[in-house]
C-alpha positions in Angstrom: -23.2 -0.6 -6.3 -25.7 1.8 -8.0 -24.6 4.1 -10.9 -24.7 7.6 -11.1 -27.4 9.5 -13.0 -26.5 10.3 -16.7 -26.9 14.1 -17.4 -27.7 14.7 -20.9 -26.9 17.8 -22.7 -28.8 20.1 -23.9 -27.9 18.8 -27.6 -28.7 15.3 -26.7 -25.5 14.3 -26.2 -23.8 12.5 -23.2 -20.6 13.9 -21.0 -17.6 12.5 -21.4 -15.1 13.3 -18.4 -17.4 16.6 -17.9 -17.5 17.4 -21.8 -20.1 16.4 -24.1 -19.2 14.1 -26.9 -21.5 15.6 -29.7 -21.2 18.9 -29.1 -18.1 20.0 -26.7 -19.8 22.0 -23.5 -19.0 21.3 -19.9 -21.1 19.4 -18.4 -23.2 21.8 -15.4 -22.5 21.7 -11.6 -24.8 21.1 -9.6 -27.5 23.1 -7.8 -25.6 22.8 -4.2 -22.3 24.3 -6.1 -23.7 27.3 -7.3 -25.8 27.9 -3.8 -23.3 28.0 -1.9 -20.7 29.9 -4.0 -23.3 32.5 -4.6 -23.8 32.2 -0.9 -20.2 33.3 -0.5 -20.4 36.3 -3.4 -23.6 37.8 -1.1 -21.4 37.9 1.9 -18.3 39.1 0.2 -20.7 42.2 -1.5 -22.3 42.4 1.7 -18.8 43.0 3.1 -18.1 45.4 0.7 -20.9 48.2 1.5 -19.6 47.6 5.2 -16.6 49.0 4.1 -17.4 51.6 1.5 -19.8 53.2 3.9 -16.8 52.9 6.8 -14.4 54.9 4.5 -16.8 57.3 3.4 -17.9 58.0 7.1 -14.7 58.4 8.3 -13.5 60.9 5.5 -15.9 62.7 6.1 -15.7 63.1 9.8 -11.8 63.8 9.7 -12.1 66.5 7.2 -15.1 68.1 8.7 -15.3 67.6 12.1 -19.0 68.3 12.4 -19.2 65.5 14.9 -16.6 66.3 17.7 -17.8 69.8 17.3 -21.3 68.9 18.1 -20.6 66.5 20.5 -18.8 69.4 22.4 -21.8 71.5 22.4 -24.6 69.1 23.4 -26.2 68.8 26.2 -26.8 65.1 27.6 -29.3 65.7 30.1 -31.6 67.2 27.0 -31.1 63.7 25.0 -34.4 62.6 24.0 -35.4 59.2 25.8 -36.9 56.7 22.5 -40.3 56.0 22.9 -40.5 57.4 26.2 -41.3 61.4 25.3 -39.2 62.2 28.5 -35.5 63.7 28.1 -32.4 62.1 30.3 -33.1 64.5 33.3 -36.8 63.6 33.3 -36.3 60.0 32.7 -33.6 59.8 35.6 -35.7 61.9 38.0 -39.0 59.7 37.2 -37.1 56.3 37.7 -34.2 56.3 39.7 -34.5 58.8 42.2 -36.8 58.1 45.1 -36.2 61.5 46.9 -38.6 64.0 46.3 -36.2 67.2 47.3 -34.3 66.1 44.3 -35.3 68.3 41.3 -35.3 67.6 37.6 -33.1 70.5 37.1 -30.6 68.9 40.0 -30.6 65.8 37.8 -29.9 67.9 34.4 -27.0 69.6 36.3 -25.3 66.6 37.5 -25.3 64.4 34.1 -23.8 67.5 32.4 -21.5 67.9 35.2 -19.4 64.6 33.7 -18.9 66.2 30.8 -19.2 63.1 29.0 -20.0 64.3 25.5 -17.0 66.7 25.7 -15.1 63.3 27.0 -16.1 61.5 24.0 -14.8 64.2 21.4 -11.7 64.5 22.9 -11.5 60.6 22.2 -12.6 60.9 18.8 -10.0 64.2 17.8 -7.1 61.2 19.1 -8.2 58.8 17.0 -9.0 60.8 13.6 -5.6 62.2 14.4 -3.9 59.1 14.2 -6.0 58.5 11.3 -4.4 61.7 9.7 -0.8 60.5 10.3 -0.3 62.9 12.5 -0.1 61.2 16.2 0.8 57.6 16.6 -0.8 57.1 19.9 -3.8 54.9 20.0 -7.1 55.8 21.7 -7.5 54.2 25.0 -10.0 54.4 27.2 -9.5 53.8 30.9 -12.4 52.5 33.7 -11.0 55.0 35.9 -11.5 57.8 33.4 -15.1 57.3 34.0 -15.1 57.6 37.6 -13.3 60.3 37.0 -15.9 62.0 35.5 -17.6 60.5 38.4 -16.3 62.7 40.9 -16.7 65.6 38.9 -20.0 66.0 40.6 -19.7 64.7 43.6 -19.8 67.8 45.3 -22.4 69.3 43.2 -24.3 66.1 44.3 -24.2 66.5 47.7 -24.7 69.8 48.0 -28.0 70.0 45.8 -29.5 66.7 46.2 -27.4 65.4 49.9 -26.4 62.4 47.8 -23.3 61.1 48.5 -21.5 58.5 45.9 -19.7 55.7 48.0 -16.6 53.7 46.7 -18.9 51.3 46.5 -20.5 52.6 43.7 -16.9 53.1 41.8 -15.9 50.0 42.2 -19.6 48.6 40.7 -19.1 51.2 37.8 -15.5 50.0 37.2 -16.3 46.5 37.0 -19.1 46.9 34.7 -17.2 48.9 32.4 -13.8 47.0 32.1 -14.9 44.2 30.3 -16.0 46.7 27.5 -13.2 49.1 27.8 -10.9 46.0 27.4 -11.9 44.6 24.5 -11.8 48.4 23.1 -8.7 48.9 24.2 -7.1 45.6 22.9 -8.3 46.5 19.3 -7.0 50.1 19.2 -4.2 48.5 21.0 -3.3 45.7 18.2 -4.0 47.9 15.6 -2.8 51.4 16.8 0.7 50.5 18.2 2.1 49.2 15.5 3.1 50.6 12.3 1.8 48.1 10.2 -1.3 48.3 12.3 -1.9 52.3 11.8 -1.0 52.1 7.9 -4.1 49.5 7.5 -5.9 51.9 9.4 -5.1 54.8 7.6 -5.5 53.0 4.5 -9.2 52.2 5.2 -9.8 56.0 5.0 -7.5 56.5 1.8 -8.3 57.2 -1.3 -6.8 54.1 -2.7 -9.5 52.2 -0.7 -12.7 53.5 -3.0 -10.1 52.1 -5.6 -9.4 48.5 -3.9 -13.0 48.3 -3.1 -14.4 49.2 -6.6 -11.7 46.4 -8.2 -12.9 43.7 -5.6 -16.7 44.2 -6.3 -15.5 43.9 -10.0 -14.3 40.7 -9.3 -16.9 39.7 -7.4 -19.4 40.1 -10.1 -17.0 38.4 -12.8 -16.6 35.1 -9.9 -20.8 35.3 -9.9 -20.9 35.3 -13.8 -18.6 32.2 -13.9 -20.6 30.4 -11.2 -23.7 30.8 -13.6 -22.7 29.9 -16.3 -21.2 27.1 -14.8 -24.1 25.9 -13.8 -25.8 26.3 -17.4 -27.7 29.9 -16.1 -27.4 33.3 -17.7 -25.2 35.9 -16.4 -27.9 38.4 -15.9 -28.5 36.7 -12.7 -25.2 37.2 -11.6 -26.1 41.5 -12.0 -29.2 40.8 -10.8 -28.2 39.4 -7.3 -26.1 42.0 -6.9 -28.2 45.0 -7.5 -30.4 43.0 -5.0 -27.5 42.2 -2.6 -26.2 46.1 -2.2 -30.0 47.1 -2.5 -30.9 45.7 0.7 -28.7 47.5 3.1 -28.7 50.9 1.1 -32.5 51.0 1.2 -32.3 50.3 5.0 -30.0 52.5 5.7 -31.7 55.2 3.1 -35.1 54.8 5.2 -32.8 55.3 8.5 -31.8 58.5 7.5 -35.3 59.8 6.0 -36.6 59.0 9.5 -33.9 60.3 11.8 -34.4 64.0 9.0 -37.8 63.8 9.6 -37.3 63.9 13.3 -35.2 66.7 13.8 -38.2 69.4 12.2 -40.4 68.2 15.4 -37.8 69.2 17.5 -37.3 72.8 18.9 -34.2 74.8 17.8 -34.1 75.8 21.5 -33.2 72.7 22.3 -29.7 71.0 22.2 -29.8 67.7 23.4 -27.9 65.1 21.2 -29.5 66.4 18.0 -26.8 68.0 17.0 -24.7 65.1 17.2 -27.1 62.7 15.6 -27.2 65.3 12.5 -23.1 65.2 12.2 -23.9 61.3 12.5 -26.5 60.9 9.5 -24.9 63.0 7.4 -22.0 60.8 5.3 -25.2 58.4 5.0 -27.1 60.2 3.1 -25.0 59.8 0.3 -24.2 56.1 0.8 -27.8 55.0 1.0 -28.8 57.4 -2.3 -25.4 55.8 -3.8 -26.0 52.3 -2.7 -29.8 52.3 -3.8 -29.0 54.2 -7.2 -26.0 50.8 -7.9 -28.6 48.4 -7.1 -31.1 49.7 -9.5 -28.2 49.8 -12.2 -27.6 46.6 -11.6 -31.4 45.1 -12.1 -31.6 47.3 -15.0 -28.7 46.0 -16.6 -30.0 42.4 -16.1 -33.2 43.1 -17.8 -31.4 44.5 -20.4 -29.3 41.7 -21.2 -32.3 39.4 -21.0 -34.4 41.4 -23.5 -30.7 41.8 -25.4 -31.2 37.9 -25.4 -34.7 37.1 -26.1 -34.2 39.6 -29.2 -31.5 37.7 -30.6 -33.5 34.2 -30.4 -36.5 35.1 -31.9 -35.5 38.3 -34.4 -34.8 37.1 -37.9 -31.5 36.1 -39.3 -30.1 39.0 -41.4 -28.9 38.7 -44.8 -25.2 38.4 -45.5 -23.4 40.6 -46.8 -21.8 39.9 -50.0 -18.2 40.0 -49.9 -16.3 42.2 -52.3 -14.4 41.3 -54.7 -10.5 41.2 -54.3 -8.8 44.1 -55.8 -6.8 42.6 -59.4 -4.0 42.7 -60.3 -3.8 45.8 -62.3 -0.5 45.5 -63.5 -0.3 45.4 -67.7 0.9 42.2 -69.3 3.1 42.8 -72.2 0.7 42.2 -75.9 3.4 40.1 -78.4 2.2 41.1 -81.8 3.9 38.9 -84.7 2.7 39.7 -88.6 -0.4 38.9 -90.7 0.3 35.4 -92.4 -1.1 37.0 -95.4 -0.8 40.8 -95.9 2.1 41.0 -93.2 0.8 43.3 -90.7 1.2 43.0 -87.3 -1.8 41.5 -85.3 -1.9 40.6 -81.2 0.1 37.5 -80.6 -3.8 35.1 -80.5 -5.9 36.2 -83.0 -7.3 34.0 -85.1 -8.2 36.6 -88.0 -6.5 39.2 -89.4 -8.2 43.0 -89.3 -7.0 44.0 -91.7 -7.4 41.5 -94.8 -9.6 38.6 -92.9 -7.4 36.1 -93.5 -7.3 33.0 -91.0 -3.9 33.2 -88.4 -4.5 29.4 -87.7 -1.2 28.4 -90.0 1.2 25.7 -88.4 4.0 27.0 -86.5 7.0 26.0 -88.5 5.5 28.0 -91.5 6.7 31.5 -92.4 4.0 34.1 -93.1 3.8 35.2 -96.6 5.7 38.3 -97.6 3.9 41.1 -98.7 3.3 41.5 -102.8 6.5 43.5 -104.5 5.5 46.3 -105.8 6.7 46.4 -110.1 10.2 47.5 -110.4 10.2 51.0 -112.8 10.2 50.5 -116.3 13.8 50.8 -117.5 14.6 54.1 -119.1 16.9 53.8 -122.3 15.6 57.0 -123.9 15.3 60.6 -124.1 12.5 63.4 -124.8 13.2 64.1 -128.4 11.7 67.9 -127.4 12.4 68.5 -123.7 15.3 66.0 -123.1 13.4 64.2 -119.5 13.8 60.7 -119.6 10.9 58.3 -121.4 10.3 54.6 -120.9 11.4 52.8 -124.2 7.7 52.0 -125.0 6.6 55.1 -124.7 5.3 57.0 -127.7 4.8 60.3 -126.6 6.5 62.3 -124.0 4.8 63.0 -120.4 5.8 66.4 -119.9 5.9 68.2 -123.0 3.6 66.5 -125.3 6.0 65.8 -128.2 5.8 62.8 -130.7 8.7 60.5 -130.2 8.9 59.5 -134.2 7.8 62.2 -136.1 8.8 65.6 -133.7 5.6 67.5 -133.7 4.5 68.6 -130.3 0.9 67.1 -129.7 -0.2 70.5 -128.3 0.6 72.9 -131.2 -1.3 70.2 -133.6 -4.4 70.5 -132.3 -4.4 74.1 -131.8 -3.5 74.4 -136.3 -6.0 71.5 -136.9 -2.6 69.1 -138.6 -3.0 66.2 -136.1 -3.4 62.8 -137.6 -6.2 61.4 -134.8 -8.2 58.7 -136.5 -12.0 59.6 -137.5 -14.7 58.4 -135.5 -17.3 55.8 -137.3 -20.5 57.3 -138.3 -23.4 56.8 -136.5 -26.3 54.9 -138.6 -29.1 56.9 -137.2 -27.0 59.9 -138.2 -26.5 58.8 -141.7 -30.0 58.0 -141.9 
């Protein structure tokens, strides 16, 4: 039994159970998985684009009525046949009428006498009325109605061309029209004959249809991104693929409306034909095509932006990491405890090693109490009073510090100095003076 091919991860590890044993990445899906699911996404986007175009066009026709008005004023005989250079009446005269007596004007009168454009306008009016909610009757076209249009010109053809429409001609027309009209009527009855079917048709031309289509488109783009990520590819390819998937039908639509628009410049204004009808049909597709092309270019540009941004991140130098700002510290005030100095007794902050007043070291055993400050000497005892002024004096004072009286002789020192009787000891004579 052959072993399956072992796929290694980009980091060099191996996959076990679909997961890398080294970095934990999932094992990429196969190319077949990516192709199949990408194809489903493309089909879904094309269906959404068709629904969007159908919604825009039907809302335009229902609201304006330009299409039915153009049909009522159209002349079928003046309709141009592509690649022939002839209108309808000229084409029938040259290819299907062998009688030389039949004129082109007779064929034109007969073609216009059937009233086919007006008949289609009535049917469209009835269908648009049902879409607007004004009627619940589904639109049907019976083969008898087609042959009835032929009966309208029977008499005029017989008078002008001497042509007779036989019953076999009517049966042949009915046999050709029945299969086509039968399918149309079956679809119309299936949708328009029930309340649910009419609700679906009316929803298709409502504003909610736009919203639903946009949501579904977003989901498809997201799904496409998941598919590419599972396959080991970048998600930018999903945006590019979406743009291309929308670009193709949008560009083809734009080319068609441009060709039709340019062609109208070469048609004379007096020629009615179906020119007005083609203008009315082409009208909504102008902005449908422009919207699709613009959206596709936006998706492709977004793909380029994502890839350029990824490349820049891989090649750009690493930015320096920003330093984290320090966290704000708690600013709560811590209470300061004070202790007395062991020597001078003044208050110091708790934990101080030296006193800032006396410089004494505070590293003392905790058990030892700080030395008390030296007590000031007690004042001397006052056991005597001055013999002159009576003020209290210390016992060893010889003179009064208030009035200067000698406490032994009772003589005032000031009067003695002024009278020259103060007994002061004489100063010793200087040797230099004596000599």
